[in-house]
C-alpha positions in Angstrom: 16.7 42.9 81.8 13.7 41.6 84.4 13.4 42.9 88.1 12.1 40.3 90.4 10.5 42.0 93.1 9.7 39.8 96.5 7.1 41.0 99.0 8.0 40.2 101.9 5.3 39.7 105.2 5.5 40.2 108.0 3.5 37.3 110.6 4.0 37.2 114.0 4.8 34.9 116.1 4.3 34.6 120.0 7.4 33.4 121.9 7.0 31.9 124.8 8.4 33.9 127.8 10.2 32.6 130.0 9.1 31.4 133.0 9.3 34.5 136.4 12.2 33.5 138.7 11.4 30.5 140.9 13.8 31.6 143.4 15.5 27.8 143.2 19.1 29.7 143.7 17.4 30.4 146.8 17.0 27.9 148.4 20.8 26.0 147.6 22.8 26.0 151.1 25.7 28.2 152.2 28.2 26.2 153.2 31.7 28.0 154.8 34.4 24.8 153.3 37.2 25.3 152.7 37.8 25.9 148.9 40.3 22.8 148.8 37.9 20.6 150.9 37.8 16.9 149.1 34.1 16.2 147.0 33.1 13.2 149.6 33.6 15.8 152.6 31.5 18.8 150.2 29.0 16.0 149.6 28.2 15.1 153.2 27.4 18.8 154.3 25.2 19.2 151.8 23.3 16.6 152.7 24.0 17.5 155.8 22.0 20.6 156.1 18.1 21.4 156.1 17.7 21.1 151.8 19.6 17.8 151.7 17.2 16.6 154.2 14.5 17.7 152.9 14.1 15.3 149.6 16.2 13.2 147.7 19.0 15.2 145.7 20.0 14.6 142.5 23.4 14.6 141.1 22.7 17.9 138.7 20.8 19.0 142.2 24.6 18.3 144.2 26.4 20.2 141.5 24.2 22.7 141.3 24.5 23.3 144.9 28.2 22.9 144.7 28.7 25.6 141.8 26.6 28.2 143.7 29.1 27.3 146.9 32.3 28.0 144.3 33.4 24.4 144.8 34.0 22.9 141.6 34.5 19.2 140.8 34.0 17.7 137.0 30.9 16.1 137.0 32.7 12.3 136.6 33.9 12.8 140.0 30.9 13.3 141.5 29.1 11.2 140.4 32.0 8.9 141.2 31.9 9.5 144.6 28.2 9.8 145.4 28.7 6.0 143.6 31.5 5.0 145.9 30.1 6.7 149.2 26.6 4.2 148.2 28.5 1.6 148.3 29.7 2.3 151.3 26.5 2.8 153.0 26.9 6.9 154.0 24.6 7.5 150.7 21.8 5.7 150.1 20.3 5.9 146.7 16.8 6.5 146.2 14.7 6.1 142.3 12.8 9.6 141.7 10.5 10.5 139.7 13.3 13.4 138.5 15.6 10.3 138.5 18.1 9.3 141.3 18.3 11.0 144.2 20.4 10.3 147.3 20.5 10.8 150.9 22.6 10.5 153.9 22.2 8.0 156.0 25.2 8.0 158.4 26.2 11.7 159.4 
């Protein structure tokens, strides 16, 4: 009977450490809207804030700001409302290096 002994070698692999928290969550605005506020109303209120006026905001940034304010809408709904509001002239869609961003035209 033959016994096979395998030798295991240990190798050290450098695992990248997560970067320091950037504090991005603190950048998002805090809204005091009722939980049943309409999606377009929430978008307008977000983009009226200093955060919304500072730079064009992407769909993902708007979604994250809504989530942090406990205002939950499906991504498809928010995307559709952004398109509707752009067509109506309430928002302007701008190409940025991060993708399309939205700014409020009519408060």
